[in-house]
N, C-alpha and C positions, 0 to 999 in steps of 0.2 A: 646878342640878340640885338639888331638894330632897327632904332624907331625911323618912321617919317610921318611927316605930317600935311596935309591937303586941307582943301575947303568942298564942300559939295555945294552949289546952287540948289535953290529949288524952285518947281514953279511958282511956287506964294514966296518970292524975292523974297527970303533971306535967306543966308546963307552961315554955317557951321563950320569950326576946327574942331577936326578931333587926332588921334596919334595911334597908327597899328605899327604892332610889333613884326618882322619879319628877321628873318635870316640873312637874306643878302636880297638889296635894293634887283639886280638882275638877274634873280631865278625867285620870281612871285608868290608869297604862298599862296595856301586857301583863303578863296574869300576876293583872291584877285586874278584878272583875265589872264590865266599864263599863256605863254607863247601857244606858237604853234603842235610843240611836241602835249604839254599841258592841258588838264580835262577841264570841260567847265563843269565847274559846281551852282548849284543852288546855297543863297545867300541869303540873308535880313536884309532889307533898306537899311538904310543910317535915315535915323530921326535926326532935327533937330532935339537941343540938349533940354532939359528937362521932360519932353515929351514921352516916355519910356521905354519899354521892347514894344517891337512890331510884335503881330501875332504870326506863329512859327508856320512857315511854308509845307500846307498838307500832303503828308510823304505821299499819300496815292497819285499826289499830281506830278510829281517830280521824274522828267524824261519820259513823260506819258509818250511822247513823238515817237521812245524805243521799244516802248511798251507794243505802241500799235505794229510798228517793224516788224517783232517779234513775233507777234497775236497772226500777221502774216502769211510769214515765213513757216510758221507750225501749223496752219489750218490749213493751208494747200494742199501739204501731206499728213493731215491727221485719218488715221483709217478709222474713226469714227467721229465724223463732227457736231454727230449731237451732245455724243460726250465732252467733247472740246470747246462745246459750247459751254456746259454743266458750271467742268472746270473753270472758266473764264470770268464766268460768273454774269455770262449777257444772257435776260431772261427770256421767256418765249416768245410768256403771256405778262405785262406789265401795266403800268400805270404812270403815262407823264406827270410832269408839274402841272399842266390845266387840267388834269382828272379824266382824260381820253385812254382809257381801255384799247393798249396792241399788240396785235398777234406778231407773231415775228414769223416772214413767207423764204427770204432768200438774204443770205450772205453775197455780197459782192465786191467781186477785187479785178481792178483794173490797172493799166500800165500805162501813160504814154509817155512818148519822148518827141517834143516839141523841138523840129530842124529848123521853122522858119521862122519869120516873126513879117509883122504887118504895122506900120507906120500910116498912123492919117494925115495924108497934104493940108494943108491952114483954110481951113471951111468946110474941112471934112469930107468933100464932094468926092474924091477919090484917095486913094491909099498908094504907097509903094511897098515894098514886095523882095523881102531880103534873106533868101537863105543864107541859114547861121554858118558859121567854121563850125570844125568839129568839136570843138575846147569850149562852144557858147551854145553848143546843143544840151537842151535837161532832162532829169529822166524824173518821170510824179508815180506814183503811186499811190490809188484811191481804197478807200474800204470802205463797204457803202451797209447796213443794215434797214434792208426794205422790211417797215414793217406793214401791216395795211388797220384803220381807225373803223371798219365797219362800212365807210366813207369811200376810201381813197387809201393810195400807198404814201406811207411816210419813208420820209430816207433817214436816218440820226448816223452816226458816227461809232465809232466804238467810245466814248466818253458817256454820248447819249444816253447810248443803248445800257448800257453800267448803268446810268445813273437815276431808270426807268424804279416805283417800284414793282417788288414784283408781285406777280399773282398765285399763288400755289392752288392748283386747283386740280 
């Protein structure tokens, strides 16, 4: 194994140095951003020496964007959406952190493709429109859980919906 040392400067204005073990510097190992062919992984942030270990990252939050993408793909073709929601752990009735009781009305999925941009002129009174070239267009998917709190509808993300305290009834 080869070793290398480097320093990390932190917002609290002090730096520390430490050594990482790596087999080859040209091919970074786990915990470092490997080039385009490598996978991104979660890592525990470096701490200044003497401050102990950081709390481990909650496994349920790792790659949550990928979990949400898988949910969108599978929910769209689920033969029984109600059973799929149960399997995914999305409560039909739950209590939010603020104590409100929420009842699930619907799951909304939408897709958007941005093909143009607006840039305001100085002073903000007018704008410039530009059509985006094909390589600069972007696609977005949106997943939303619409609950009713007794007064109005509330839109929650998958993570927010799963965080509700489920009411069994």
